[in-house]
N, C-alpha and C positions, 0 to 999 in steps of 0.2 A: 124565179124569173131571170132571164139573161140580161145582163147590163154590159154596155161597152164602157166599163169602168176605166178611169184614167190611170192605168197601171203601166209599169215599165215594160221593156222589151220582153221580159219573161218573168216568172216568179223569182228566178235567180237574180236577175238584174233588179227586180223590185226589192229583194232583200238587201242588196248592196246599196241601192239608192236610199233605202229607208233608214240607213244608219244616220241618225240625227235629223231625219226629215219625214219620218213616218206619220206624225200627227198632221203635218201640213197636207200630206197626200190624203189622209183619211178625211180631213175636213172638206177638201175639194170633192171627194167621192160622195160624201153625205149630201152634198148640194147638187149632185148630178141627177138629171131627170131620168125617170124609168123609161125603158123602151120595151115594146112588146116582144115576148120571147116564148119559148116552149113552156108547156104546163109542167111545173116542178114535179107533179105527181107521176109524170111519165119519164122523168130523167133516169138515166142509167147510173148516176153517181150514187155513192153509198153514204150513209150517215156516219159522221165521225164519232168514234167512241172516245169519251173523255179520257185523257191520259195516254191515248194511243198515238201512233205515227199518223201524220196527215199526208196523204199521197195526192199530188196534184199533177194532172196530165197536161203537159205543155205541147202545143202543136204549132209549128211554124209552117205556114202555108206557102205553096208555090204560086206562080203567076197564073196558073190555069191554062186554058186554051187561048192562044194568041188571037185577038180579033173577035172573040166571042162576047156577046152581051153579058154583063156582069150578073144579071138576074138568072141567066141560064148557064153560067160558067161552073164547071165542076173542078174545084180545087182539091189537089192531093196534099197530104202533109209532107213537106220537104224535110222537116225536123220533128222527131218524136222523142220527147223526154218525159220521164216520170220523176218528179222532184218529191222526195220523201223527207218530211220535217219531223224531228223529234224535239219537241219543245222542252221536255224534261231534261234531256241530256245535252241540249243546245247543239245539235248536229244536223247537217243537211247531206243527204245522199242522192245522187242524180244518176239515173240509169238511162243511157242512150239506146234506143231501139233502131237499128238500121232500117231505112225506109223500104228496102227490097225484101224484108223478112217474109218468107213464104208461110201463108196461113190458109185455113179454110174459112171463108167469110160467109157463113150461112148460105142463103139462097143464091149468092153470087159465086159460089164455088171457090176453087183455088185462086188466090189473089196475092198480091204484095200488100203488106199491112198498111201502106200509105193510101191505098184505095178506099179505106173505110170512110174517110171524110168526103170523098167524091160521091159515094153511094148513099151515105146517111148522115153527113155532117158530124158535129162534135159528139152527139149522142151515140151514134154507131161506133165512132172511134173509141169512146170510153168503154163501151161494151166489149169491143174487140180486144183492147189492151187488157182489160180485166180477165177475159177468158184466156188470153195468151200467157199472162204472168201468174194468174191464180191469186191475185191480190186485190184488195178493195181500192177503188179510185174515188176520192171524196170531192174533188173539184177539178175543173178544167180551165185552161186558158188557151185561146186561139189567137195567134198573132199573124196579121196579114203581112205579106212581103213588103208592101209599100211603107209600112211603119218602120221596118227594120232599117232601110236605107236612111230614112229621115232622122231616126234616133242617132245613128252613127254620125251623121252630119252635125246634129245638135251638140254631140259630145266633143266635136272638133276632131273626129277621126279616132282610129284605134291603132296603137303601135303593135306590130307583130313581125316575127321573123319567118318569112316564107322559105320553106325548105327546098322547093324544087320549082322548075319552070312550069307554069300553068298556062296552057293555050288550048282553047276549044271554041268552036262556034257551031251554032245550030240556028240558022236564020228562021226556020219554020217555028221553032220554039222560042225565038227572041232571046237566045243566050249567046253572049259574046264574052269570052274570058281570055285575057291576055295579061298575065302577071309574071314578073321576073323574081328570082330568088333574092333573099337578103332582108335585113331589118328595114322596115319602112312604116309610114303611117298611111293606113287605108282610109280613104273617104267612103261615103256611102255606097257608091257604085262599085268600087274595088272590093269593099267588104262583102258585098253580095256575090261578086265573082269568086272570092275566096271560099265562101261557105257552100257555093253551089258546084264547085269543080268536082269531077268524079273520075278523072283519069289516073287514079293511083294504082300501083302494082297490086295492092291488096284490096282493090275495089271499094265496096261500101264501107268496110272497116276503116280504110284510109280516110275516107270522107268524114266519118264520124269523129275520128281522132282530130282531124283538122277543125271541125266544128267545136270540139272541146277545147282545143288550143285557142280558138277565137274567144270562147266564153271566158277563159282564164285571163286573156288580154283585156277583155271588156271589164272584168272585175277590177283589174289594176287601174284602168282608166276611170271607172266609176268611183273608186275610192279616193281619188284626188280631191282635195278641198274645193278646187275650182268647179267641180261638177255640180256641187250643191247650188251654185248660182244659176245653173242652167236648168234646174228642175222644172220651173214653171213652163219653159218652152218645150221641154221633152214631154211633159204631161199633156200639153195642148196638142202636140203633134200626133200622139197616138190615141187621143180620145175617141176618135171614130174608127180606129183600126184594130181594136182589141175587143174580143168577146169573152166573157167569163161568167160563171155562176157564183163567184165569190162575192158575198155581200159586204157592204161598207163596214159593218161592225166586226166582221171576220177579218177584214183588212186591218182594222185597228189592232187586233190580236197579233196578226202577222208582223205589223210594224214594231210592236213591242218585242216580239221574238227576234226580229232582225237586228235590233240594236245590241243583242247579246251574242250574236254569232260572229266568230272570227273566221278569217279566210281559210285558216288551216283546218277548220271544222267542216269544210265543204269537200266532199269526196265524190269523184266521178267514176262511173262504171260503163262498160260497153257489153251488150249481149254477146257472149262468146259464140263463134260459129265460123262458117266459111261460105264463099260464093260458089255457086254451081249453076250450070246451064241445064235446064230441064225442059224438054220439048221445044228447044230453041229460045227459051226465055231465061234471062239471068235472074236468079234468086239468091237470097241470103238464107242459109240453112243453119239454125242454131244447134250448138252442141248441148243437148238437153240435160245431161247429167251435170255439166259445169254450170249451166244456167240455173238449175234447181238449187245448187249450192250458193250461187250468187244472190238469188232471190231470198234465200234464207238469211244471208248475211245482211242484206239491205233492209228488208221489210219485217223480219221477225227476230232481229237480234235482241237477245235477252241479257246481254252482257257476258255470257259464258263464252269461253274459247271454243271455237268450232274446229272439228278435225274429221278427216276421212281416214278409214282404216282399210287397207287392202291386203289380201292374203297372197304373200309372195313365196310361200314354201309348199303349198299344196296340202298341208295337213288339215283335215276336216275340223271346223269349228275354231281354228286358231285366231282368226280375225275377230270373231264374236267374243272370244275370251279377252282379247286385248281391249276391245270396245267396252266391255263390261267394267274392266279395271279402270279405264279412263272416266267413264260415267260416274263410278263410285267416288271419284275425286273431284267431281263438279264440271268436267268437260262435257261438251255437247257433240256427240258423234252423229254426223249428218249422213255419212255413207259407210256401209260395210259391203265390200265386194271383193272380187278376185283381181289381182294385179295382171299385167300383160303376160307374165309367165310365172312359173313356180321355181325358178332357179336362183332366187335371191339368197345369198349366204348370210348377210348381215341385216338386221332390222334397221331401217333408215327412216328418219323424219325429213321429208322433203318439204321445203317451204318457200313461198315467194319472198322477195326482198323485204317487203313491208310487214311481214309476219314473223320476223326473226325472234322477237321477244316472246311471242306466243309459242313458237317451236321450242324455245328454251324452257318454258314452263312445262311443256309436255315431256321434255327430256328428264325433268326432275322425277317424273313418275316411271318412265321407261329408261332407266339408267343405263341399260346396255345398248341403247340405240345410238347411232351416229347421226349428226346433223348435216344436211346438204342443201345449200341454197339453189333453187331452180332459176336458171338464167332467162328462160323465155316465159311466155304467158300461158303455158299449158296447165298450170294449176293456180287456184285463187285462194287456197287456204292450206294450212299444214296437213300433209298427207303421210300417213305411216304405212310403209311397206314392211310387213312382217316377214323376216327372213328365217332361215333354218336354225339360227341360233336361239330362236324362241321355243323350240321343241323341248 
């Protein structure tokens, strides 16, 4: 059964606010009356396997159609996050899915992924995200826009450094954004303007990065001791504005987990891709190979170092040979393919900044390889380009 449980802005905020306050929250939840909801037997969510990661779909809704009666309003998901919790290793991984991501939505044809809630509510959104990522979704949380503003107000605002001038208006959609750059405290109205702004040079990716910046600022605010004194007010504000299938006893387990999570154990990701116009409509098109690697890292991480191996010299079977050598040493090879050309002279291990230690472990096996840090976001895990020196 669905319950409008008294939870925080999102599962992430719930985790933060639960530090030292989870049992209070759970006690209030156990006393909450049931509301009628969908038959649990028809839900698209998956059963959680004991000991496995718990994946929770968080949907932040938009305002819908301005002036429409609420019972007939079709809200789209303005924010789409999959929060993956590993209770054994005490880590949280959060994947942001751009709302304009182009997908095939069953009988509705080609759509942006945020349309799933408009056509079929949370159940269709869960099914759509499961199909898109190829991972189980165990629970969902739907947060209405009205609760977002009120929670920020109850917290006393959120401190954030705005990087650029933000100005946009859409009277028909009821959107008015007018923010200046600089460090400042955003009240509820300005916080909503900040997370809804879309005029970035890199389009939907810029918007997702801004939302993640806001989440990080929200965490810092929520961790302040004074926030605990505001919990009763925050909980009351959102009681009628959040829908979830998470049951009270499950919340007790989450609260216990939350007290053990450190801020540095929360890692954020964005679906890799680019914006494109197709038939006059702006979409976000994922880079599928990079997304597959990211999905593997987030949802199927078994603790082994993951690596991609690319053939950069043209010799048949050379990449597979290197891959076999690495796998025999306990590494997990997630990709074996050709490089962009076959003119590489020296075998090179290219790695993102946060994977330097993993690249160094690989270099202990491939002693002839040189290390090279990748400056941009084109790779997400150590990648070996096999050069001619490997023949």
